[in-house]
C-alpha positions in Angstrom: -34.0 45.2 -46.4 -34.6 46.8 -43.0 -32.6 49.9 -42.0 -30.3 48.1 -39.6 -29.4 45.4 -42.1 -28.8 48.1 -44.8 -26.4 50.0 -42.6 -24.6 46.8 -41.7 -24.4 45.7 -45.4 -23.1 49.1 -46.5 -20.1 48.8 -44.1 -19.3 45.1 -44.3 -19.5 44.9 -48.0 -16.3 47.0 -48.1 -14.1 44.4 -46.5 -11.8 42.5 -48.9 -9.8 41.3 -47.3 21.6 51.7 -35.6 24.6 53.5 -36.5 24.1 57.3 -36.4 25.4 57.7 -40.0 22.9 55.3 -41.3 20.0 57.2 -39.7 21.4 60.5 -41.0 21.5 59.2 -44.6 18.0 57.9 -44.2 16.6 61.1 -42.8 18.2 63.2 -45.5 16.6 60.9 -48.1 13.2 61.6 -46.7 13.7 65.3 -46.5 15.1 65.7 -50.0 12.7 63.2 -51.7 15.4 61.2 -53.3 16.3 57.5 -52.8 19.3 56.7 -50.7 22.5 57.0 -52.8 23.9 54.1 -54.8 26.9 53.8 -52.5 24.6 53.1 -49.6 22.6 50.6 -51.7 25.7 48.5 -52.3 26.1 47.7 -48.6 25.0 44.2 -47.4 21.3 44.1 -46.6 20.5 44.6 -42.9 18.4 41.8 -41.3 17.0 44.6 -39.2 17.7 48.1 -40.5 14.8 49.7 -38.6 15.0 52.9 -36.7 14.4 53.4 -33.0 10.8 54.0 -32.1 11.4 57.6 -31.0 12.7 58.4 -34.5 9.4 57.2 -36.1 7.5 59.2 -33.6 9.6 62.3 -34.5 8.5 61.8 -38.1 4.8 61.9 -37.0 3.9 58.2 -36.5 1.5 57.9 -33.5 2.7 56.9 -30.1 2.5 53.2 -29.0 1.1 53.7 -25.5 -2.5 53.6 -26.5 -4.9 51.4 -28.6 -4.8 52.5 -32.2 -7.9 53.6 -34.0 -8.5 54.4 -37.7 -6.9 57.9 -37.6 -3.8 56.5 -36.0 -3.4 54.0 -38.8 -3.9 56.7 -41.4 -1.3 58.9 -39.8 1.2 56.0 -39.4 0.8 54.8 -43.1 1.4 58.4 -44.3 4.9 58.3 -42.8 5.7 54.6 -43.2 5.1 54.8 -47.0 7.8 57.5 -47.1 10.0 55.2 -45.1 9.4 52.4 -47.6 10.1 54.6 -50.5 13.5 55.7 -49.0 14.6 52.3 -47.7 12.2 49.5 -47.2 14.5 47.7 -44.9 14.0 50.6 -42.4 10.4 49.7 -41.8 9.4 48.6 -38.3 10.1 45.0 -37.6 8.5 42.4 -35.4 10.4 41.7 -32.1 13.1 44.2 -33.1 15.2 45.7 -30.3 14.8 49.0 -32.2 11.3 49.1 -33.5 9.5 46.0 -32.2 7.3 48.0 -29.9 6.0 50.0 -32.8 5.3 47.0 -35.0 3.6 45.3 -32.1 1.2 48.2 -31.7 0.5 48.1 -35.4 -0.8 44.5 -35.2 -2.0 44.5 -31.6 -5.1 42.4 -31.4 -6.5 44.7 -28.7 -6.9 47.4 -31.4 -9.8 45.3 -32.7 -11.6 44.6 -29.4 -13.8 47.7 -29.6 -15.7 45.8 -32.3 -17.3 43.7 -29.6 -17.6 46.3 -26.9 -21.3 46.9 -26.5 -20.7 50.1 -24.7 -19.5 51.6 -28.0 -22.3 52.7 -30.4 -23.1 50.3 -33.2 -22.5 52.9 -35.9 -19.1 53.7 -34.4 -18.2 50.0 -34.4 -19.2 49.6 -38.0 -16.9 52.5 -38.9 -14.2 50.7 -37.0 -14.7 47.7 -39.2 -14.0 49.9 -42.2 -10.9 51.5 -40.8 -9.4 48.2 -39.6 -10.0 46.5 -43.0 -8.3 49.5 -44.6 -5.5 49.2 -42.1 -4.9 45.5 -43.0 -4.8 46.3 -46.7 -2.3 49.1 -46.1 -0.1 47.0 -43.9 0.1 44.0 -46.1 0.9 46.1 -49.1 3.6 47.8 -47.1 5.5 44.6 -46.3 4.6 41.7 -48.6 7.0 40.9 -51.5 5.2 38.2 -53.6 7.7 38.4 -56.4 10.8 37.9 -54.3 12.5 34.4 -54.0 12.6 34.9 -50.2 10.1 36.8 -48.2 12.4 39.3 -46.4 9.6 40.4 -44.1 8.3 36.9 -43.3 7.7 37.5 -39.6 5.9 40.8 -40.3 3.7 39.3 -43.0 2.8 36.5 -40.7 1.9 39.0 -38.0 -0.2 41.0 -40.3 -2.1 38.0 -41.7 -2.7 36.8 -38.1 -4.1 40.3 -37.4 -6.5 39.8 -40.4 -7.7 36.5 -39.0 -8.5 38.2 -35.7 -10.3 41.0 -37.5 -12.5 38.6 -39.5 -13.2 36.7 -36.2 -14.3 40.0 -34.5 -16.5 40.9 -37.4 -18.3 37.5 -37.1 -18.7 38.1 -33.3 -20.2 41.5 -34.2 -22.6 39.8 -36.6 -23.6 37.4 -34.0 -24.5 40.2 -31.6 -26.4 41.9 -34.5 -28.4 38.7 -35.0 -29.5 38.7 -31.4 -30.5 42.4 -31.6 -32.5 41.7 -34.8 -34.4 38.8 -33.4 -36.6 37.2 -36.0 -35.4 39.7 -38.6 -32.0 38.0 -38.5 -33.5 35.4 -40.8 -33.7 38.0 -43.5 -32.0 36.6 -46.6 -29.6 39.5 -47.0 -28.5 39.3 -43.4 -27.8 35.6 -43.8 -25.9 36.3 -47.0 -23.7 38.8 -45.0 -23.0 36.1 -42.4 -22.0 33.6 -45.1 -19.8 36.2 -46.8 -18.0 36.9 -43.6 -17.6 33.2 -42.8 -16.0 32.9 -46.3 -13.7 35.9 -45.5 -12.7 34.2 -42.3 -11.9 31.0 -44.1 -9.8 33.0 -46.6 -7.9 34.5 -43.6 -7.1 31.0 -42.4 -6.1 30.0 -45.9 -3.6 32.9 -46.1 -1.9 31.5 -43.0 -2.1 27.8 -44.0 -0.6 28.8 -47.4 2.5 30.0 -45.5 2.7 26.8 -43.6 2.3 24.7 -46.7 4.6 26.8 -48.9 7.0 24.3 -50.6 9.4 26.9 -51.9 10.7 27.9 -48.5 10.0 31.6 -49.0 8.9 32.0 -45.4 11.3 31.5 -42.5 10.9 28.8 -39.9 10.3 31.5 -37.2 7.3 32.8 -39.2 5.8 29.4 -39.5 6.3 28.7 -35.8 4.6 32.0 -35.0 1.6 31.1 -37.0 1.4 27.6 -35.5 1.6 29.0 -32.0 -1.1 31.6 -32.7 -3.5 29.2 -34.2 -3.1 26.6 -31.5 -3.7 29.2 -28.8 -7.0 30.5 -30.3 -8.3 27.7 -32.5 -11.5 27.2 -30.5 -12.3 31.0 -30.7 -11.3 31.2 -34.4 -13.7 28.3 -35.4 -16.6 29.1 -33.1 -18.6 31.1 -35.7 -18.0 28.7 -38.6 -20.3 26.0 -39.8 -19.5 22.7 -38.2 -18.4 21.0 -41.4 -16.1 23.9 -42.2 -14.6 24.0 -38.7 -14.0 20.2 -38.7 -12.4 20.3 -42.2 -10.2 23.2 -41.1 -9.0 21.5 -38.0 -8.1 18.4 -40.0 -6.1 20.5 -42.4 -4.2 22.1 -39.6 -3.5 18.8 -37.9 -2.0 17.5 -41.1 0.3 20.5 -41.0 1.6 19.4 -37.6 -0.5 21.5 -35.3 -1.4 19.8 -32.0 -5.0 20.8 -31.6 
């Protein structure tokens, strides 16, 4: 395998794809290392128990006014895992009046656009692939509740899975650029295997979203399904551009049977 293909393989093979008193109790639980007291646990669950953005920032979570990179996600996960351990319902929420700006930054698609910025060194972009794949895994593990009857964080899980779809798309775009740089060497068997593996990862990202749309148990809210449908319709041409024609056609038919007007 040539040097460029080896470096690429080494990186891409790693991808798997409120009330003041309430906040005082929450902060004390973080500082003391114990879970919120039983009397607090007996309260009715909050649909949105998240903190104000400034309170997360005071803990050490990065600011939301810039594109996040790998170190930003590492720093954010360090503190959000503590939040989850103290009171999972206090995690940032999508579209929340309190924390929506923070969650929006966590899954902002622009965080992934450096992958196709040819002004950024290739080696740096390959490192970004690693860090963003790790970010997805950390985020989905933070929110998803596969053993619950209802997905309490349905919108957040939908947003994170959509982030993954955009990530796998950007990786395919990067591979396409790499193929042009390699020229005739792009026909190398191992490079072609990498492309096929990433196409499969992209299809798996689609399947994670269609599984939510097809879910017969009603675990996911109507708002979460509507968010996914809207996102797929808006970018379907982009999301299928790097797939084999047969796969793209089959995927479109599947989505149309789910009520998407493509």
